[in-house]
N, C-alpha and C positions, 0 to 999 in steps of 0.2 A: 403356370405356378404362381404364387404367388407368397414375395414373402419380406416382410417388410418394406415394402414401395419397390422390391423389385419382380417385375415381371418378364416369364418366361413362356414364352409360347412354344412348346413339345407337340415334334409329330408323334406315333404311336412307336415307342419300342428307343426311344431317345433322353438324353440324360444330361445334363450341363453342371459347368464347374467356375462359378462365377468370383473373381478376384477381384477384391473390392477394399480399401484404405482399411475397411473394419474386418478384415478378413477373408476367410474365402466360405464358399458355401456349393453344398451339391442339390443337386435340384434330381431327383430322379423320379420312377412313375410310384405310384405308394403299392402298386403289387408288384413283385418284382418280376414275377414272372413273364410279364408284359415287356420287359426288357429283354436285347436280345444277350448274349452269353459276352458278346466281345463287349458288346458297352458295359455289362456290370464288371466285368474283369479290369477294363481299363478305368475306372473311376477307383473301382476298390485297389490298382495298383497306382495312380495317384495318390489315395488318400496314405499310402504305405508309405511312400516316396515323402509324402510330409513331415511324415512324425518319424522317420528315420534320421536321431541327432548327428551319427558317423557320418553321413550322405551330405547333412547341411553342413557340418565343420570339413567336409573336405571340397564341396563346392564355393565357399568362401576363403578357403586356402587355396583356392585355382586361381578365383576374384584377384583373392591377393597379391598371388604370383606373374600374373597376366600384368597388373598395375605396375609391380615390381619394375619387370622386365622392360615396360613401357617407360617407365622411369627414366633407368639406366642408359635405355637408347636415345631420350632428349626426343627431341624434335626430329631427328633423321628418319624414324620411321615413317614419314611422310614422303621424304624423295623416294624417286623410283632408285632400285638395287643399279649400279655401274656394272652393265656386263660386259664382258668379252669374249672371243671367236677363241679356242684351241682347238688345232685343227691337230687329227688324231682319228684313230678309228677307221673309216675305212676311207680315208682321206689319203689318195691314192699317188702316182705315180704322173697321171693325165690331168688332175688336180693341181700337184707341182710346176708343172711344164706350162700351163694354163699359167699360174699367178707371175711366173719367170716371164713369159710375154706380156702381162700387162704392165711391167716396170717399166 
């Protein structure tokens, strides 16, 4: 299938979604019965999602929140966390005796 310089070779029953600088293009067989339900359903869902303004707003809010959190953290987000062992739970008497003998 070809559209304005884009050539997509689809096998029977396939569809394609192309994201580019000039927008989004959907490619599907001309006869919808030739496309499996799963492929058609997925393409319809992606189209639906791209038109949901509230989803787009929520996504950009998520990005803004993530960026704000990284800014608050500064460069520390690249440093590995400092971990220490807190003994408890199944740490029993035999373990305590071993630690005392090592000291």
